[in-house]
C-alpha positions in Angstrom: 28.7 -53.7 19.0 30.9 -51.1 17.7 34.2 -50.5 17.8 33.9 -47.4 20.4 32.2 -49.7 22.9 34.6 -52.2 22.6 37.3 -49.7 23.4 35.3 -48.4 26.2 35.2 -51.8 27.6 39.0 -52.6 27.3 39.4 -49.6 28.8 37.4 -50.2 31.9 38.8 -53.9 32.1 42.4 -52.6 32.2 41.5 -50.2 35.0 40.2 -53.0 37.0 42.9 -55.5 36.4 45.5 -52.8 37.8 42.9 -51.8 40.5 40.3 -54.3 40.7 37.9 -51.8 43.0 39.5 -48.7 42.7 39.1 -46.2 40.1 39.9 -42.7 38.7 38.4 -39.8 36.7 40.2 -36.9 35.5 39.2 -33.7 34.4 40.7 -31.4 31.7 40.0 -28.1 30.9 41.1 -24.4 30.7 39.3 -22.5 33.1 40.0 -23.8 37.0 36.6 -21.9 37.7 34.5 -24.7 36.3 32.3 -26.4 38.9 31.6 -30.0 38.5 29.6 -31.8 41.6 31.6 -35.0 41.9 28.9 -36.4 44.4 26.7 -37.2 41.2 29.7 -39.6 40.2 30.0 -40.7 44.3 26.6 -41.5 44.7 25.7 -42.9 41.4 28.4 -45.5 41.6 28.2 -48.9 42.9 29.0 -49.8 46.1 32.0 -52.2 45.1 34.0 -49.7 43.3 36.3 -46.9 45.2 36.5 -43.6 43.5 39.7 -42.2 44.1 39.7 -38.2 44.5 39.3 -37.2 40.6 42.4 -34.9 39.5 41.8 -31.5 37.4 44.4 -30.7 35.0 44.4 -27.0 33.4 45.2 -27.3 29.6 47.7 -25.2 27.5 45.9 -25.1 24.3 49.3 -23.5 22.4 51.4 -26.4 23.8 49.8 -29.6 22.9 52.9 -31.6 23.9 52.6 -30.7 27.4 48.9 -31.5 27.6 50.3 -35.4 26.1 52.7 -35.2 28.6 50.1 -34.8 31.2 47.9 -37.6 30.3 50.6 -40.2 30.0 51.8 -39.0 33.6 48.0 -39.8 34.8 48.0 -42.9 33.1 51.2 -43.8 34.5 50.5 -42.9 38.0 48.5 -45.9 39.1 47.1 -47.3 35.9 43.6 -46.7 37.5 42.3 -43.9 35.2 39.2 -45.1 33.6 37.8 -41.8 31.8 38.8 -38.5 31.0 36.1 -35.3 31.5 36.9 -32.8 29.3 35.3 -28.9 29.5 38.0 -27.3 26.8 37.0 -26.2 23.5 37.7 -28.3 20.5 41.1 -26.5 19.7 42.4 -26.9 22.8 41.6 -30.5 23.3 42.2 -31.8 19.8 45.6 -33.4 20.8 44.2 -34.6 23.8 41.3 -36.6 22.4 43.6 -38.0 19.5 45.6 -39.6 22.5 42.8 -40.9 24.3 41.2 -42.4 21.1 44.6 -44.5 20.2 44.6 -45.5 24.0 41.0 -46.1 23.7 40.5 -44.2 26.7 37.3 -42.7 27.1 37.0 -38.8 26.9 33.7 -37.4 27.8 33.1 -34.2 26.8 30.3 -31.4 27.2 31.4 -28.5 24.9 29.8 -28.1 21.4 31.1 -30.2 18.5 31.6 -28.8 14.7 34.2 -31.4 13.6 34.0 -35.5 13.4 34.6 -37.0 16.9 37.4 -39.4 17.9 36.4 -43.3 17.8 36.6 -42.9 21.8 35.3 -39.7 22.2 31.3 -39.0 24.0 30.1 -35.6 23.4 26.9 -34.6 25.6 26.2 -31.6 23.7 23.4 -31.7 21.4 25.1 -32.4 17.5 26.1 -29.0 15.7 24.4 -30.4 12.5 21.0 -31.2 14.0 21.4 -28.3 16.3 21.6 -26.0 13.0 19.1 -27.7 11.8 16.6 -27.3 14.3 17.6 -23.5 14.4 16.6 -23.4 10.8 13.5 -25.0 11.1 12.2 -22.6 14.1 13.4 -19.6 12.1 11.4 -21.2 9.4 8.4 -21.1 11.3 8.5 -17.6 12.3 7.9 -16.8 8.7 10.4 -14.6 8.4 11.2 -12.7 5.0 14.4 -12.1 6.0 16.7 -11.7 8.8 19.9 -10.2 10.3 22.6 -12.0 11.5 24.7 -10.9 14.6 27.7 -13.3 15.3 30.4 -13.0 17.8 32.9 -15.7 16.6 33.1 -17.3 13.4 32.4 -20.9 14.8 28.9 -19.3 14.9 28.3 -19.0 11.4 29.4 -22.6 11.1 27.1 -23.9 13.1 24.6 -21.9 11.8 24.4 -23.1 8.3 21.7 -24.7 8.1 20.0 -21.3 8.6 22.2 -19.5 6.1 20.7 -21.8 3.2 17.3 -20.5 4.0 17.6 -18.4 1.3 20.2 -18.5 -1.3 22.3 -15.3 -2.3 21.4 -13.8 -5.4 23.7 -11.3 -7.2 21.1 -10.4 -9.9 18.5 -9.4 -7.3 18.3 -5.6 -6.1 17.6 -6.4 -2.6 19.0 -9.9 -0.5 16.8 -10.4 3.0 19.9 -11.8 4.6 22.3 -9.4 6.3 25.3 -10.9 8.1 27.4 -8.7 10.6 30.3 -10.0 13.3 30.0 -8.2 17.0 32.8 -6.3 17.9 34.8 -7.8 20.1 35.0 -5.0 22.5 32.4 -4.1 25.0 30.6 -1.2 22.8 28.6 -2.6 19.4 26.4 0.4 19.4 27.9 1.2 16.0 27.0 -1.8 14.4 23.5 -1.5 15.5 23.0 1.9 14.7 23.9 0.4 11.0 21.0 -1.7 11.5 18.4 0.4 12.4 18.7 1.8 8.6 17.7 -1.3 7.4 14.2 -2.2 6.7 14.8 -5.8 8.3 13.7 -6.1 11.8 14.0 -9.6 12.4 17.6 -10.3 14.6 19.2 -13.6 14.8 21.9 -13.0 17.9 24.6 -15.6 18.4 26.9 -14.5 21.0 28.0 -15.7 24.8 25.4 -15.6 27.0 27.3 -13.4 29.0 26.9 -10.7 26.6 23.4 -11.0 25.8 22.3 -8.5 28.1 24.8 -5.8 27.0 24.0 -6.3 23.5 20.4 -5.7 24.3 20.5 -2.9 26.4 23.1 -1.3 23.9 20.3 -2.2 21.5 17.7 -0.4 23.4 19.5 2.6 23.7 19.7 3.2 19.6 15.9 2.5 19.5 15.9 -1.1 17.4 13.8 -2.3 20.6 11.5 0.5 20.7 10.0 -0.9 17.7 7.0 -3.0 18.4 7.7 -5.3 15.2 11.4 -6.1 16.3 11.9 -9.6 16.6 14.9 -11.1 18.1 15.7 -14.9 18.4 18.7 -15.7 20.9 20.8 -18.6 19.6 22.5 -19.6 23.1 21.0 -22.6 25.6 21.7 -20.7 28.3 19.6 -17.4 27.3 16.7 -18.7 29.2 18.8 -18.1 32.6 18.7 -14.1 32.0 16.4 -11.8 33.4 14.7 -10.0 31.1 13.2 -7.4 33.2 15.7 -4.8 32.7 14.6 -4.0 29.1 12.0 -1.9 28.6 10.6 -3.3 25.3 7.2 -4.8 23.9 9.7 -6.4 21.1 9.3 -10.4 20.7 12.3 -12.2 22.0 12.5 -15.8 21.5 15.2 -18.3 22.5 15.6 -22.0 23.0 16.3 -24.5 25.6 17.2 -27.9 26.0 15.4 -28.7 29.3 12.7 -27.1 31.3 13.8 -25.8 34.7 9.8 -25.6 35.9 9.6 -29.7 35.8 9.2 -31.0 39.1 11.6 -33.8 38.5 14.2 -31.4 37.6 13.8 -28.9 40.4 13.9 -31.9 42.7 17.4 -32.9 41.3 18.5 -29.3 41.4 17.4 -29.0 45.0 19.2 -32.2 45.9 22.8 -31.7 44.0 22.8 -27.7 43.8 21.0 -26.0 46.6 22.9 -22.8 46.3 21.4 -22.4 42.8 17.9 -21.8 41.6 16.7 -24.0 39.2 15.8 -21.2 36.4 19.8 -20.3 37.0 21.0 -23.4 35.7 23.5 -23.1 33.3 23.8 -25.9 30.3 27.7 -26.7 31.1 26.4 -27.3 34.7 23.8 -29.8 33.5 25.5 -31.5 31.0 28.3 -32.3 33.3 25.8 -33.5 35.9 24.6 -35.9 33.3 28.2 -36.7 32.5 28.9 -38.0 36.0 25.7 -40.2 35.0 27.2 -41.9 31.9 30.5 -42.6 33.8 28.9 -44.2 36.8 26.3 -46.1 34.5 29.4 -47.6 32.6 31.0 -48.5 35.6 28.2 -50.2 37.0 27.1 -51.9 33.9 31.0 -54.0 33.9 30.8 -54.7 37.6 32.1 -58.2 38.2 32.4 -59.0 34.8 35.7 -57.5 33.8 38.5 -60.1 32.8 41.9 -58.7 34.0 44.4 -57.7 31.6 47.8 -55.9 32.5 49.4 -53.4 30.2 51.7 -50.7 30.8 50.8 -47.0 30.8 53.4 -46.0 28.5 52.7 -48.8 26.1 51.7 -47.7 22.4 49.5 -50.8 21.9 46.1 -50.8 21.8 43.8 -53.3 23.8 43.2 -56.2 21.3 41.4 -58.7 23.5 37.5 -59.3 22.9 35.5 -59.1 25.7 32.4 -61.1 26.1 30.6 -58.9 27.6 31.2 -56.1 25.2 27.2 -56.2 23.8 25.7 -55.7 27.2 27.1 -52.1 27.5 24.5 -49.5 25.8 25.7 -46.0 26.0 22.1 -44.1 27.4 21.4 -42.4 30.5 18.1 -41.8 32.0 16.7 -39.2 34.3 19.3 -36.5 33.4 19.1 -32.9 33.5 19.3 -32.6 30.2 16.7 -35.4 29.3 14.9 -38.2 30.5 16.4 -40.8 27.8 20.1 -39.7 26.4 21.3 -42.0 23.9 25.0 -41.4 22.3 25.2 -43.2 19.0 28.9 -43.5 17.7 29.3 -41.0 20.7 27.1 -38.1 19.2 24.2 -36.9 21.0 21.9 -37.3 17.8 18.6 -37.3 19.9 17.4 -34.7 21.9 14.1 -32.0 22.4 14.4 -28.2 22.5 11.8 -26.0 23.7 11.2 -22.8 22.1 10.4 -19.7 24.7 9.3 -16.4 24.8 11.5 -14.7 27.2 8.9 -12.8 28.9 6.7 -15.9 29.2 9.5 -18.5 30.2 7.1 -20.5 32.3 5.6 -22.3 29.4 7.2 -23.1 25.9 5.6 -21.6 22.8 6.7 -24.7 20.5 9.0 -27.6 20.9 11.4 -29.5 18.0 12.1 -32.9 18.4 15.4 -34.7 16.7 13.0 -37.6 15.4 11.2 -34.9 13.1 14.0 -32.3 12.3 11.8 -30.3 9.9 8.9 -29.7 12.0 7.9 -28.2 15.1 5.4 -28.6 17.9 3.0 -25.9 18.6 2.4 -25.5 22.2 -0.2 -22.3 21.7 -3.4 -22.6 20.0 -4.8 -19.6 17.5 -6.7 -18.5 20.3 -3.9 -18.3 22.7 -1.7 -16.6 20.3 -4.3 -14.2 19.4 -4.6 -13.4 22.9 -1.0 -12.9 23.3 -0.7 -10.3 20.6 -3.5 -8.2 22.0 -1.6 -8.3 24.8 1.2 -6.7 23.1 -0.9 -4.4 21.0 -2.7 -2.9 24.3 0.4 -2.6 26.0 1.9 -0.6 23.1 1.0 3.2 22.2 1.1 3.4 19.0 2.7 6.6 17.1 1.2 7.4 13.9 2.5 9.6 10.9 0.3 11.7 8.9 0.0 15.2 7.1 -2.1 18.0 7.0 -4.9 18.1 4.0 -8.4 18.3 3.8 -10.5 15.7 4.3 -7.8 13.6 5.3 -6.7 15.4 8.5 -7.0 19.4 9.5 -5.4 21.6 12.0 -7.6 22.1 15.2 -8.5 25.9 15.4 -9.0 25.5 19.4 -5.4 27.2 20.9 -5.7 24.7 23.8 -5.7 21.3 22.0 -3.1 19.0 23.1 -2.6 15.4 22.1 -5.0 13.9 19.3 -7.4 16.9 19.9 -4.9 19.2 18.0 -6.2 17.2 14.4 -9.7 16.3 12.9 -10.5 14.7 9.6 -11.3 11.5 7.8 -7.8 10.0 9.0 -8.3 10.7 12.4 -11.8 9.0 12.6 -10.9 5.9 10.5 -8.2 5.2 12.8 -10.2 5.8 15.9 -12.8 3.3 14.3 -9.8 0.8 14.0 -8.6 1.3 17.7 -11.8 0.6 18.8 -11.6 -2.7 17.0 -8.1 -3.7 17.9 -8.2 -1.8 21.6 -5.4 0.1 20.8 -4.0 3.8 22.0 -2.3 6.0 19.4 -0.7 9.2 18.7 -0.8 11.6 15.5 2.4 13.1 14.6 2.7 15.2 11.3 5.3 14.4 9.7 8.4 16.5 8.6 8.0 19.0 5.7 4.3 17.6 5.7 5.7 15.6 2.7 4.5 12.1 1.1 7.9 11.0 0.7 8.9 11.5 4.7 5.6 9.3 5.7 7.5 6.0 3.8 11.0 7.8 5.9 8.9 7.5 9.4 8.0 4.1 9.0 10.9 2.7 7.5 13.3 4.7 10.5 11.1 3.5 12.7 9.7 6.5 14.1 6.1 6.1 13.7 4.4 2.5 13.6 1.6 3.6 11.2 0.9 6.1 8.2 -2.8 7.2 7.5 -3.6 9.9 5.1 -4.6 9.9 1.2 -0.8 7.3 1.3 -1.2 5.6 -2.4 -0.1 2.0 -2.4 2.9 1.9 -5.1 5.5 -0.9 -5.8 8.2 1.7 -5.1 7.0 2.1 -1.8 6.2 -1.7 -1.2 9.9 -2.6 -1.4 10.4 -0.5 2.2 6.9 -0.8 3.7 4.4 -2.9 3.9 0.4 -1.6 3.4 -2.8 -2.7 4.8 -5.7 -3.9 2.4 -6.8 -0.8 0.8 -9.9 1.1 2.9 -10.5 3.3 -0.7 -9.7 2.5 -4.7 -9.3 5.6 -6.7 -7.2 6.5 -9.7 -5.6 9.6 -11.3 -7.7 12.3 -12.6 -7.2 16.0 -14.2 -8.3 18.6 -12.4 -9.2 21.9 -14.7 -10.9 25.4 -14.0 -14.3 25.8 -15.8 -13.5 28.3 -18.8 -14.1 31.9 -18.4 -16.5 31.5 -21.6 -18.0 34.5 -23.1 -21.4 34.0 -24.4 -21.3 35.3 -28.1 -24.0 38.2 -28.6 -26.1 35.7 -30.5 -29.6 37.8 -30.3 -29.2 38.5 -33.8 -27.7 35.7 -34.7 -29.7 34.7 -37.6 -28.4 37.5 -39.7 -25.0 36.3 -39.1 -24.6 34.0 -41.7 -24.7 36.8 -44.3 -22.7 39.6 -44.0 -24.4 43.1 -44.0 -23.3 44.1 -47.5 -25.3 40.9 -48.8 -27.9 41.1 -47.0 -28.1 44.8 -48.6 -27.5 43.7 -52.3 -30.0 40.6 -51.7 -33.1 43.5 -50.9 -31.8 45.9 -53.3 -31.7 43.3 -56.0 -34.9 42.4 -54.5 -36.5 46.2 -55.2 -34.4 46.0 -59.0 -35.8 42.6 -60.2 -39.4 44.0 -59.1 -38.9 46.8 -61.3 -37.5 45.0 -64.0 -39.9 42.5 -64.3 -42.7 45.5 -63.7 -41.2 46.9 -66.8 -40.8 43.8 -68.8 -44.5 42.8 -67.8 -45.7 45.8 -69.1 -43.9 44.9 -72.7 -45.0 41.0 -73.1 -48.2 40.9 -74.8 -48.6 37.9 -72.6 -49.4 39.8 -69.5 -52.3 41.5 -70.9 -55.5 39.6 -70.2 -59.2 40.4 -70.7 -60.6 41.2 -67.2 -63.9 39.5 -69.0 -62.9 36.0 -70.0 -66.6 35.0 -71.1 -67.1 38.2 -73.2 -65.0 37.6 -76.7 -66.0 41.2 -77.5 -64.3 42.9 -74.7 -62.9 46.1 -75.7 -60.1 46.7 -73.2 -57.2 44.6 -71.6 -55.7 44.9 -68.2 -52.6 43.9 -66.6 -52.1 42.8 -63.2 -48.9 43.1 -62.6 -48.0 46.1 -60.7 -44.9 47.0 -58.6 -46.7 45.7 -55.5 -47.4 42.2 -57.0 -43.7 42.2 -58.3 -42.5 42.8 -54.7 -44.8 40.2 -53.3 -43.3 37.5 -56.0 -39.7 38.2 -55.3 -40.4 38.3 -52.0 -42.2 34.9 -51.5 -39.3 33.4 -53.7 -36.1 34.4 -51.7 -38.2 33.2 -48.3 -38.9 30.0 -50.3 -43.0 30.3 -50.0 -44.3 31.3 -53.1 -47.0 33.5 -54.5 -50.7 33.2 -55.1 -50.4 34.9 -58.9 -47.4 33.6 -61.6 -46.2 35.1 -64.6 -47.6 34.1 -67.9 -45.3 35.5 -70.5 -42.1 33.9 -71.6 -39.5 36.8 -70.6 -41.1 37.2 -67.4 -41.2 33.7 -66.5 -37.2 33.5 -67.4 -36.6 36.0 -65.3 -38.5 34.4 -62.5 -37.1 31.3 -63.3 -33.2 32.6 -62.8 -34.8 34.7 -59.8 -36.1 31.5 -58.0 -32.3 29.7 -58.8 -30.6 32.8 -57.2 -33.2 32.5 -54.2 -32.7 28.6 -53.9 -28.4 29.3 -53.7 -28.7 32.2 -51.2 -31.2 30.3 -49.1 -29.2 27.3 -48.8 -26.5 28.9 -48.1 -27.9 31.1 -45.4 -29.1 27.6 -43.7 -26.4 26.4 -43.5 -24.2 28.9 -42.1 -27.2 30.0 -39.8 -27.0 26.1 -38.1 -23.1 26.7 -37.4 -23.7 30.5 -35.9 -26.6 29.4 -33.7 -25.0 26.5 -32.6 -21.5 28.3 -31.8 -21.7 29.6 -27.6 -18.0 29.8 -27.0 -15.1 31.6 -27.9 -12.6 29.2 -26.5 -11.6 25.6 -27.4 -12.3 23.1 -24.3 -10.1 20.3 -23.7 -12.3 16.9 -22.8 -9.6 14.0 -22.2 -5.9 13.4 -21.7 -5.3 12.7 -25.3 -6.4 16.5 -26.3 -4.7 18.0 -23.1 -0.9 15.7 -24.2 -1.4 17.0 -27.9 -1.7 20.8 -27.4 1.0 23.0 -25.5 -1.1 26.3 -24.6 -2.5 24.9 -21.3 0.3 23.6 -18.9 -0.5 21.0 -16.4 1.6 19.7 -13.7 1.2 17.6 -10.4 2.8 17.1 -6.7 6.8 16.5 -6.9 7.9 13.0 -5.4 4.5 11.7 -5.3 2.9 8.8 -6.7 1.1 10.7 -9.4 4.7 11.4 -10.6 6.0 7.9 -10.2 3.1 6.7 -12.7 4.1 9.1 -15.2 8.4 8.8 -14.7 7.7 4.8 -15.3 4.7 4.6 -17.6 5.5 2.8 -21.1 2.7 5.0 -22.3 4.2 7.0 -24.9 1.8 9.8 -24.5 2.4 9.8 -20.6 5.9 9.7 -21.1 5.9 12.5 -23.3 3.7 14.5 -21.1 6.2 13.9 -18.3 9.0 15.1 -20.2 6.9 18.0 -20.7 6.7 18.8 -17.7 9.9 18.1 -16.3 11.4 20.7 -18.9 9.0 23.1 -18.3 9.9 26.7 -17.2 8.5 27.9 -14.7 8.3 24.8 -13.2 4.7 23.0 -13.1 5.5 20.7 -10.0 3.8 21.7 -6.5 4.6 20.4 -3.1 1.1 19.3 -2.3 -2.5 19.1 -3.3 -3.6 22.0 -1.9 -1.1 24.4 -3.9 -2.1 22.4 -7.2 -5.5 23.4 -6.6 -4.8 27.1 -5.8 -2.7 27.1 -8.9 -5.6 25.7 -11.7 -7.9 28.7 -10.1 -5.3 31.4 -10.2 -4.4 30.8 -13.5 -5.8 33.1 -16.2 -7.6 31.8 -18.8 -7.8 28.3 -17.5 -4.1 27.7 -18.9 -3.3 25.3 -16.5 -4.4 21.7 -15.4 -3.4 19.6 -12.3 -3.2 15.6 -12.1 -4.2 14.4 -8.6 -6.1 11.4 -7.3 -9.8 11.5 -8.0 -10.7 11.2 -4.6 -9.2 14.8 -3.8 -11.0 15.8 -6.7 -14.4 15.1 -5.8 -13.0 16.5 -2.7 -12.7 20.2 -4.6 -15.6 19.7 -7.0 -17.9 19.6 -3.9 -16.6 22.8 -2.5 -15.2 25.0 -5.6 -17.8 25.1 -8.3 -15.6 26.7 -10.9 -13.5 23.3 -11.2 -14.4 20.6 -13.5 -12.8 16.9 -14.0 -11.6 16.2 -17.4 -11.9 12.8 -19.0 -11.8 9.8 -17.3 -9.2 8.3 -14.4 -5.8 7.3 -16.2 -5.2 4.6 -13.8 -6.3 2.6 -10.9 -5.0 2.9 -7.5 -5.7 2.2 -3.8 -5.0 4.2 -0.6 -3.9 1.6 2.4 -2.6 2.1 5.6 1.5 2.1 5.7 3.4 0.0 8.4 6.7 -1.0 8.8 8.4 -4.1 7.1 6.7 -7.3 8.4 4.7 -5.6 11.0 3.4 -8.0 13.5 0.2 -6.1 13.5 -0.5 -5.8 10.2 -2.8 -8.9 9.7 -5.0 -7.2 12.8 -5.0 -3.9 11.0 -6.4 -5.8 7.8 -8.8 -7.5 9.9 -10.0 -3.8 11.3 -10.4 -2.5 8.0 -12.1 -5.6 6.7 -14.8 -5.0 9.1 -15.0 -1.8 8.9 -15.6 -2.2 4.7 -18.1 -5.2 5.6 -20.3 -3.1 7.7 -20.6 -0.1 5.6 -18.3 2.3 7.8 -16.1 3.3 5.3 -18.9 4.4 3.0 -20.2 6.8 5.7 -17.2 8.0 6.7 -16.3 9.1 3.2 -20.0 10.5 2.6 -19.5 12.8 6.3 -16.1 14.2 4.8 -16.7 14.7 1.2 -20.4 15.8 1.6 -21.5 16.9 4.8 -18.7 18.2 6.6 -17.7 21.0 3.6 -17.3 24.1 5.7 -19.8 25.9 3.1 -22.3 25.4 0.7 -23.2 22.6 -1.8 -22.2 23.5 -5.4 -25.2 23.2 -7.6 -26.1 20.3 -9.8 -23.6 20.0 -13.3 -26.0 20.6 -16.2 -24.7 18.9 -19.1 -24.3 20.8 -22.1 -27.2 20.9 -24.8 -27.0 20.7 -28.8 -30.5 22.7 -28.5 -30.7 26.4 -29.4 -31.4 28.8 -26.2 -33.5 31.5 -26.5 -30.2 33.8 -27.0 -29.4 32.4 -29.8 -32.8 32.8 -32.1 -34.4 35.8 -29.8 -33.7 38.5 -32.7 -36.3 36.2 -35.0 -39.1 36.6 -32.2 -38.0 40.4 -31.9 -38.5 40.8 -35.9 -41.8 38.9 -35.6 -43.1 41.0 -33.1 -42.2 44.2 -34.6 -43.9 43.0 -37.8 -46.7 42.4 -36.1 -46.6 45.5 -34.7 -46.0 47.6 -37.7 -48.8 45.3 -39.4 -51.2 46.3 -36.4 -50.4 50.0 -36.6 -50.7 49.9 -40.2 -54.2 48.3 -40.1 -55.2 50.8 -37.3 -54.3 53.8 -39.8 -56.1 52.1 -42.5 -59.4 51.9 -39.7 -59.3 55.1 -38.9 -58.8 56.8 -42.6 -61.9 54.8 -43.8 -63.9 55.9 -41.0 -62.9 59.6 -41.8 -63.6 58.5 -45.3 -67.2 57.4 -44.5 -68.1 60.3 -42.2 -67.2 62.7 -45.0 -69.1 60.6 -47.7 -72.4 59.7 -45.5 -72.0 63.4 -43.6 -72.2 61.3 -40.6 -70.1 62.9 -37.6 -66.8 61.2 -36.9 -67.2 60.1 -33.5 -70.7 58.1 -34.6 -68.7 56.7 -37.4 -66.0 55.6 -35.5 -68.1 54.0 -32.9 -70.2 52.2 -35.6 -67.4 50.6 -37.0 -65.3 49.6 -33.7 -69.1 48.0 -32.8 -69.0 46.1 -36.3 -65.3 45.6 -36.1 -66.0 43.7 -32.4 -68.6 41.7 -33.6 -67.0 38.6 -34.9 -69.9 36.8 -35.7 -71.0 39.3 -38.9 -69.4 38.2 -42.1 -71.0 40.6 -44.4 -70.4 44.4 -44.6 -72.9 46.7 -46.9 -71.0 49.1 -49.1 -73.0 52.4 -48.1 -75.1 53.0 -44.9 -78.8 52.6 -45.1 -80.4 56.4 -45.1 -82.9 55.2 -42.7 -80.5 54.6 -40.2 -79.3 58.2 -40.1 -82.4 59.8 -39.3 -83.0 57.0 -36.7 -82.6 58.2 -33.4 -80.8 55.4 -32.6 
């Protein structure tokens, strides 16, 4: 048996020695209004004891000597004082506890203890270390990334030291998610609460006196902290469950803890028996602890009944009782069926075993979890997953979600109906997407346009809790994820480059086959062709080798002939320059030498012509084109820009790529500015800039949308990065998992794809652009059409020459044969049209002339 129990026995022995059946209990406190039901003690002590009327003493915490004097006076009065009941704070009763410890007089207290207890002190209040551990375990189970601690007194921080250990402060981190603020001792705490409103943290621990909880929550509601669906408040007071929270108009989650369940039938029975004027759910913790203190004192008195050994001692003696009592081992410091627990054990004077119930203030009748001191690191959930989901769904269905967005197709359009109100004022992809999500989540919503229709204000609306959701072409970026949360992506994309199709002027290549050589070269070539023909003609006349016998088989031939005339030489030189050759060739060395050099000249000219013609005929544009970001970054003629302050700007400003950094610096220093307020202005600038001298960086989804509707736009190169659009929401929003589940469902059933198809292609407000024809390297008719014209002209000229020769020949035959011209023409045409005749008479038959046919 320990010293504390021995001292208790000795004091009780002393009391019974001086007054065998008469005993007395004293109450020392700071407040006379403390109501103690002494009937609990009267009704629970044995019949052999006579409980004298208790005396109540008021402690002056500034005068410790007077407290000591009062205790000694009480002991000297009749020597029947067996226990002291204290309701004062630790500071006020510290001297009193020290005296009781010295005299082995039991001191029973119901106040919170944060210091070591004296040897004769019994504390029915839960051990502060274990209570702090319980609060830390409960808060840890909430899975809070951070929280704000509002405390009233300095002792509150000591009692919450385990909670403060949940996150170790790191000065190197830009953000630490535990914020500590002390409440103003006055009534008005609105300024303190307003400072919390600008924080991204909406998890609050409120540690204050129970009398101040209502006023602080009302002020929090006034500054719009409780209007946020995701705000969660944990009340550390063990009396918070006695407050009627119906005065709050909020769906915020407010949680607290209690030491006992006022809804248990046994508890309600005892309250009705001893406290008929108080409803069970209004019983304060101190009242319940005082009730259990009476049971504790009664249990001690009854335990030593009849076995007390008388011992005399004077009350003003400074000597402790040193006699060993034979029955000391019989005492076990425990209470059965107390208001604060069915089994209360006090080991070494401390209450180290107790249970806590975690409740939501809007449903106090059913705890959501319990905590047991035997297993301080765990909690026992009382609601299954279905019940938790049902409770969340109830809160979601009761809340009207404010959705912030911005006007910009195809995500959101302004309705043209003048009488449209509410959500009917808008339509588009964002509206349809949220409508699908709302059906799956069974929620209501209201669309609002962010201030200035600017992207940065979307995040501000969420941070400052002016909105619950943000939906549009809202890119998930690391910078935004530091201040808000995002759902899982509903659309994947990347940064692309939008450019206007160049105002290309087709080069007049109809006679492009003449371009490889200048007109002067063409003139010199054909002039030289004629000159060479004349030179070779005269050389052939002089060269003996070109004069041949017309009858090679006749050795006695008397005449030689020369087959080379101007016509034949022109044919030879023409065949050489066109790389075709000729059916007759020179035989004399001189003419062959001239021919050889002419052929070499023709080879060079022909090769040069073919090479240049390939370049000229494939040239179809008179401006350079940009096909990727590298070409765009290296040149300075075409300017490029983006939306100022948006995610694309953040990509360039934070990129480690040297090219992107160079382009970002160029954009920042460009005058006039190349930045635009939104994508619509950027697209308009691309279209309006002459000669396609402006390119615009924007998300690929926006580029796809514009290309479907503006046929003179094009996309340059591949995507610069990979990113996603998500639905924004405040940090640690309670409905994030529900939003993610809805987006995942829409993705799996293909509804997301259908919505994109609808708003990108079907709802285009105009005719679709024709399919883009990829450029080909093949030459078009416009490039080589002149060759066909030359061919047609040559054929036409030859046909006309043949017709003239035919008519001239008809005239000659008519004159020579003395036949009328019409008959001769008719006969020649009939012969020419008979394609099966292969032979023709040199002269017409005379008989045919006299024939009537």
